[in-house]
C-alpha positions in Angstrom: -10.8 35.5 -1.8 -8.1 33.0 -0.9 -6.7 30.6 -3.5 -8.2 27.1 -3.4 -6.0 24.5 -1.9 -6.0 21.0 -0.3 -4.9 20.2 3.3 -1.2 19.5 3.7 -0.4 15.9 3.3 -3.2 15.3 0.9 -3.3 15.4 -3.0 -5.4 15.5 -6.0 -4.8 12.8 -8.6 -4.9 13.7 -12.3 -6.2 11.1 -14.9 -2.6 10.1 -15.7 -1.7 9.6 -12.0 -4.9 7.7 -11.5 -4.1 5.4 -14.4 -0.7 4.6 -12.9 -2.1 4.1 -9.5 -4.7 1.6 -10.9 -1.9 -0.1 -12.6 -0.2 -0.7 -9.3 -3.5 -1.6 -7.5 -4.4 -4.1 -10.2 -1.0 -5.8 -10.1 -1.3 -6.2 -6.3 -4.9 -7.3 -6.4 -4.2 -9.8 -9.1 -1.5 -11.4 -7.0 -3.6 -11.4 -3.8 -6.4 -13.3 -5.6 -4.0 -15.8 -7.0 -3.1 -16.8 -3.5 -6.8 -17.2 -2.4 -7.4 -13.9 -0.6 -11.0 -12.4 -0.6 -11.9 -8.7 -0.8 -13.1 -6.7 2.2 -13.9 -3.1 2.9 -14.5 -1.3 6.2 -15.8 2.2 7.1 -13.4 5.2 6.8 -14.3 6.1 10.4 -14.2 3.8 13.5 -15.1 4.3 17.1 -12.1 5.7 19.0 -12.4 2.9 21.4 -11.6 0.6 18.5 -8.6 2.5 17.3 -6.8 3.7 20.5 -4.5 1.5 22.5 -3.5 -0.6 19.5 -0.6 1.3 18.0 1.4 2.4 21.1 1.4 5.9 22.6 3.0 7.5 19.5 0.5 5.9 17.1 -2.4 7.0 19.3 -1.3 10.6 18.9 -1.5 10.3 15.1 -5.1 9.2 15.0 -7.3 11.9 13.4 -10.2 12.5 15.7 -13.7 13.5 14.4 -15.7 16.1 16.3 -19.1 14.9 17.5 -21.9 16.4 15.5 -24.2 19.1 16.9 -23.3 21.0 20.1 -20.3 18.9 21.0 -19.5 21.1 24.0 -22.8 20.6 25.8 -21.7 17.7 28.0 -18.2 18.9 28.8 -17.6 19.9 32.4 -16.5 23.5 32.8 -13.2 22.4 34.3 -12.3 20.5 31.1 -13.3 23.1 28.5 -9.9 24.8 28.5 -7.8 21.6 28.6 -7.3 20.1 25.2 -6.1 16.7 26.4 -9.0 16.1 28.8 -11.5 17.7 26.4 -11.0 15.2 23.6 -12.9 12.2 25.1 -15.9 14.4 25.6 -16.1 15.8 22.1 -14.7 13.0 19.9 -16.2 9.6 19.8 -14.9 8.6 16.3 -11.7 8.7 14.4 -10.4 8.1 10.9 -8.9 4.7 10.5 -5.1 4.6 11.1 -4.5 1.3 9.3 -6.6 -1.6 7.9 -5.5 -4.3 10.4 -7.3 -3.1 13.5 -10.6 -2.7 11.6 -10.0 -6.2 10.2 -9.7 -7.6 13.8 -12.9 -5.7 14.8 -14.7 -7.1 11.7 -13.6 -10.7 12.4 -14.8 -10.5 16.0 -18.2 -9.1 15.0 -18.6 -11.7 12.2 -16.9 -14.7 13.8 -19.9 -17.0 13.4 -20.1 -16.4 9.7 -16.4 -16.7 8.9 -14.5 -19.9 7.8 -11.0 -20.0 9.3 -8.3 -19.5 8.2 -9.8 -16.3 7.0 -7.8 -14.7 4.1 -8.8 -11.3 3.1 -7.3 -8.4 1.2 -8.3 -4.7 1.6 -7.3 -1.7 -0.5 -8.5 1.6 1.0 -7.2 4.9 2.2 -6.0 5.5 5.8 -5.2 8.7 7.6 -2.4 9.7 10.0 -1.8 13.1 11.6 1.8 12.9 10.7 4.3 15.6 9.6 4.1 15.5 5.7 7.4 14.9 3.9 8.6 13.0 0.8 7.0 9.6 0.8 4.9 10.4 3.9 1.4 11.7 3.6 -1.5 12.3 5.9 -4.0 10.5 3.6 -2.6 7.5 1.8 -3.7 4.1 0.5 -2.7 0.7 2.0 -3.1 -2.6 0.2 -3.4 -5.2 2.9 -3.5 -9.0 2.9 -4.0 -10.9 6.1 -4.6 -14.5 7.3 -6.4 -15.0 10.6 -6.9 -18.3 12.3 -3.6 -20.2 11.8 -0.1 -20.0 13.2 1.5 -21.9 10.3 4.8 -20.4 9.0 3.6 -21.3 5.5 1.7 -18.0 5.6 5.0 -16.0 6.2 6.5 -17.9 3.3 3.6 -17.2 1.0 3.9 -13.5 1.8 7.5 -13.6 0.6 6.3 -15.2 -2.6 3.6 -12.5 -2.9 6.4 -9.8 -2.7 8.3 -11.5 -5.4 5.2 -11.9 -7.6 4.1 -8.3 -7.2 7.5 -6.8 -7.9 8.0 -9.0 -10.9 4.6 -7.9 -12.3 5.4 -4.2 -12.0 9.1 -4.6 -13.1 10.7 -3.6 -9.8 14.0 -5.5 -9.6 16.0 -3.6 -6.9 14.5 -4.2 -3.5 15.2 -5.9 -0.1 12.7 -8.0 1.9 13.9 -7.5 5.4 12.7 -9.9 8.2 13.2 -10.1 11.9 11.3 -11.6 14.8 9.8 -9.6 17.7 11.0 -12.3 20.2 14.6 -11.7 19.0 14.2 -8.1 20.1 12.9 -9.4 23.5 15.9 -11.7 23.7 18.3 -8.8 22.9 16.8 -6.7 25.7 17.1 -9.7 28.1 20.7 -10.4 27.1 21.5 -6.8 27.8 20.0 -7.2 31.2 17.1 -4.8 30.8 14.1 -6.9 29.8 11.8 -4.3 31.4 13.0 -1.8 28.8 12.1 -4.0 25.8 9.4 -1.7 24.4 11.5 1.5 24.9 14.5 -0.2 23.3 12.3 -1.4 20.4 11.1 2.1 19.6 14.8 3.3 19.5 15.9 0.5 17.3 13.0 1.1 15.0 14.6 4.6 14.2 17.9 3.1 13.2 17.3 3.9 9.5 16.7 7.5 10.3 19.2 8.3 13.1 21.9 5.7 12.3 23.8 3.4 14.6 25.4 6.3 16.4 22.0 7.8 17.1 20.7 4.5 18.4 23.7 4.2 20.7 23.3 7.8 22.0 19.6 7.2 22.8 20.3 3.9 24.5 23.0 5.5 26.6 20.4 8.2 27.6 18.3 5.4 29.1 21.1 4.8 31.6 22.5 1.7 29.8 26.2 1.0 30.3 28.6 1.0 27.3 28.7 -2.8 27.6 24.9 -3.1 27.4 24.7 -0.7 24.5 27.3 -2.8 22.6 25.4 -6.0 23.2 22.4 -4.4 21.6 24.3 -2.9 18.7 26.1 -6.2 18.0 22.7 -7.8 17.1 21.5 -5.1 14.7 23.4 -6.2 11.6 21.8 -7.2 8.3 22.7 -10.4 6.5 21.4 -12.8 3.8 18.6 -15.0 5.2 20.1 -18.5 5.3 21.0 -21.3 7.7 24.5 -19.7 8.4 22.9 -16.5 9.4 20.6 -18.3 11.8 23.5 -20.2 13.3 25.5 -17.0 13.9 22.4 -15.4 15.5 21.9 -18.4 17.8 25.5 -18.1 19.0 25.1 -14.4 19.7 21.7 -14.7 21.6 22.6 -17.8 23.7 20.0 -19.8 25.5 16.7 -18.1 26.3 13.0 -18.9 25.8 12.5 -16.0 23.5 15.5 -16.8 21.4 14.6 -20.4 21.0 11.0 -19.6 19.8 12.3 -17.0 17.3 15.0 -19.2 15.9 12.6 -22.1 15.6 10.1 -19.9 13.6 12.8 -18.6 11.3 14.2 -22.0 10.6 10.7 -23.3 9.7 10.2 -20.2 7.5 13.4 -20.9 5.7 12.3 -24.5 5.1 9.1 -23.3 3.5 10.7 -20.7 1.3 11.4 -21.8 -2.3 13.5 -18.7 -2.9 15.3 -16.3 -0.5 16.5 -14.0 -3.3 16.2 -10.4 -2.1 15.5 -11.6 1.5 17.7 -10.4 4.4 17.7 -11.0 8.2 17.8 -7.6 9.7 18.4 -7.2 13.4 17.5 -3.5 13.4 14.0 -4.1 12.0 11.6 -3.5 14.9 8.3 -2.4 13.5 7.1 -0.1 16.2 3.5 -1.2 16.4 2.6 -2.9 19.7 0.5 -5.8 18.3 3.3 -7.7 16.5 4.4 -10.9 18.3 6.4 -13.0 15.8 8.0 -12.6 12.3 8.0 -9.1 11.0 8.6 -7.8 7.5 9.7 -4.6 5.8 10.5 -4.0 2.1 12.7 -1.2 0.9 13.8 -0.2 -2.6 17.5 -0.1 -3.2 17.7 1.9 -6.4 15.8 4.9 -5.0 16.2 6.7 -1.7 12.8 6.0 -0.1 11.4 4.5 3.1 9.7 1.2 3.3 7.2 0.4 0.6 5.7 -2.6 2.5 5.7 -4.0 5.9 3.8 -6.4 8.2 4.2 -9.3 10.5 2.6 -11.9 12.9 0.2 -10.8 15.6 -1.0 -13.6 17.8 -3.8 -12.0 19.7 -5.0 -8.8 18.1 -8.7 -10.0 18.1 -8.3 -10.7 21.8 -8.6 -7.0 22.6 -12.1 -7.2 21.1 -13.0 -10.4 23.1 -12.0 -13.2 20.7 -9.0 -15.0 22.2 -6.6 -17.4 20.5 -6.8 -16.2 16.9 -3.4 -15.9 15.4 -2.9 -13.7 12.5 -0.4 -12.4 10.0 -0.5 -9.7 7.4 1.4 -7.4 5.1 0.6 -4.0 3.6 1.8 -2.3 0.5 2.0 1.5 0.6 0.8 2.4 -2.9 1.9 6.1 -2.6 5.5 5.3 -1.9 5.4 2.5 -4.5 4.1 5.0 -7.0 6.9 7.5 -6.1 9.5 4.7 -6.6 8.2 3.7 -10.0 7.9 7.3 -11.1 11.5 8.0 -10.1 12.7 4.9 -11.9 10.5 5.8 -15.0 9.1 2.3 -14.8 5.5 3.0 -15.7 4.3 1.5 -19.0 3.7 4.2 -21.6 0.2 2.7 -22.2 -0.8 4.2 -18.8 -0.9 7.6 -20.5 -3.5 6.4 -23.2 -7.2 6.5 -22.4 -8.8 6.3 -25.8 -7.8 4.2 -28.9 -9.7 6.1 -31.5 -11.4 9.5 -31.8 -14.3 10.1 -34.2 -14.0 13.5 -35.8 -17.4 14.6 -37.3 -17.3 17.4 -39.8 -20.9 18.4 -39.3 -23.9 17.6 -37.1 -25.2 14.9 -39.3 -21.8 13.1 -39.1 -22.2 12.8 -35.3 -25.2 10.5 -35.9 -23.2 8.5 -38.4 -20.4 8.0 -35.9 -22.6 6.8 -33.0 -23.4 3.2 -34.1 -19.8 2.7 -35.4 -18.3 3.8 -32.1 -20.8 1.7 -30.2 -19.8 -1.4 -32.2 -16.1 -0.8 -31.4 -16.9 -0.4 -27.7 -18.7 -3.8 -27.6 -15.4 -5.3 -28.7 -13.3 -3.6 -26.0 -11.9 -0.8 -28.2 -11.9 2.5 -26.4 -13.7 4.9 -28.7 -15.1 8.4 -28.3 -16.8 10.9 -30.5 -15.8 14.6 -30.5 -19.1 16.1 -29.1 -19.4 18.9 -31.7 -18.6 19.6 -35.3 -15.5 21.8 -34.8 -12.7 22.5 -37.2 -10.6 19.4 -37.9 -7.5 21.0 -36.5 -9.2 21.6 -33.1 -10.3 18.0 -33.0 -6.9 16.6 -33.9 -5.3 18.9 -31.3 -7.6 17.3 -28.7 -6.6 13.8 -29.9 -2.9 14.6 -29.7 -3.3 16.1 -26.2 -4.8 12.8 -25.1 -2.2 10.7 -26.9 -4.9 9.0 -29.0 -3.3 7.0 -31.8 -6.1 7.1 -34.4 -8.6 9.6 -35.7 -11.7 8.6 -37.7 -12.6 11.6 -39.9 -16.2 11.7 -41.1 -17.3 14.2 -43.7 -19.9 14.3 -46.5 -18.0 12.0 -48.8 -17.3 9.3 -46.2 -21.0 9.2 -45.2 -22.2 9.0 -48.9 -19.8 6.0 -49.6 -20.3 4.3 -46.1 -16.6 4.8 -45.5 -14.3 6.1 -42.7 -11.1 8.0 -43.2 -8.6 6.7 -40.7 -5.7 8.9 -39.8 -2.6 7.6 -38.0 -1.7 10.4 -35.6 1.8 9.2 -35.1 3.0 9.4 -38.8 0.2 11.3 -40.4 -0.8 8.6 -42.9 -4.4 8.2 -43.9 -6.5 5.4 -45.4 -10.1 5.1 -46.5 -11.8 1.9 -45.3 -15.4 0.5 -45.3 -17.1 1.3 -42.0 -17.9 -2.4 -41.5 -14.2 -3.1 -41.6 -13.2 -0.7 -38.9 -13.7 -3.1 -36.0 -11.4 -5.7 -37.6 -8.8 -3.0 -38.4 -8.8 -1.5 -34.9 -8.8 -4.9 -33.1 -5.4 -5.6 -34.6 -4.0 -2.2 -33.7 -5.6 -1.1 -30.4 
């Protein structure tokens, strides 16, 4: 019999890990709700027609496809049965969601008559990608999205910068960069280099700059047939600088006059006007965000104290709902990758120690009758928000205390014959070993101060 395992790129989450993940999720959700976002959930699976054609060719290849139920080969022509690429449309009608943005667009179109615009929603669910697993990259992972649909105001972009600051302040992450760019800057760069028709190809190459470096980008651009002068024009616009008016002036001088450049610079100037703080914010010409649906400002956040990829990203998409039949609905959103954010906080040892504690007090009954004595006392504590549990059998005290120590429980309430006879509870501080006998009616007041 083979040893049990989980598929590559997926993980089990222990109680400690789950507690820490919920700490991150709660922090993000708390900030989202403070900015007026409403919760939404969509199915784990979507029709492939919903998913494909929205993420570019590379993204489409990473969508997990689900085999049709039953005899999925019955309608496949014989000529296609030995060709995997042509076979797929016949045997797979559904796929696991690749992100939360496309399902959102589908939901908005289906429910457009019941939605008040601007529609602000947040969504925190797992997504799946048939990617190659590596550090910080999983096949099953959670995204924590917030999106606004139905307005093109740059105030939304500024609010997302504020959301980043608020989330990271809440979880104690101080070393990070919020990198921004504009898709039309990338179009202007391609046009200035004289190859506007290669915009998408150049964008894909630029998007790999953090992995292959500037030299790698130059090599791949040259492989497209670009001259050394054209390559240099593109590379000269890939620098990163603080996001301020001087940076936008320098960028304007480099890009020159073009429709795309004018639109991008106007947006970025408006965004800068709406920002009350640009701390941690950088204008990064190499930021491309390879997804096809972005049309305006784009974001990416990276930690600087830990070697890790982006922990959040997003941007403006002006017509994503249009592919489902609802034209003219501008949208913008960001997404936190909770798995990478977890890895960053773990490496920095930034999780609160309280995440390892699940119970405030353990009742240790010395015999079966003591269990009944403990039940109403523990119940009263729980009604006051104190996490209390009763050891489920009358075992030796050492065994019960070992259990408490293993769970990092701070207090043990030892109940024996004498305690029951006198309506008392023997409380033991498991940190220093001290004990005190108190009336059972006083235990709630005692624990409320210390829990």
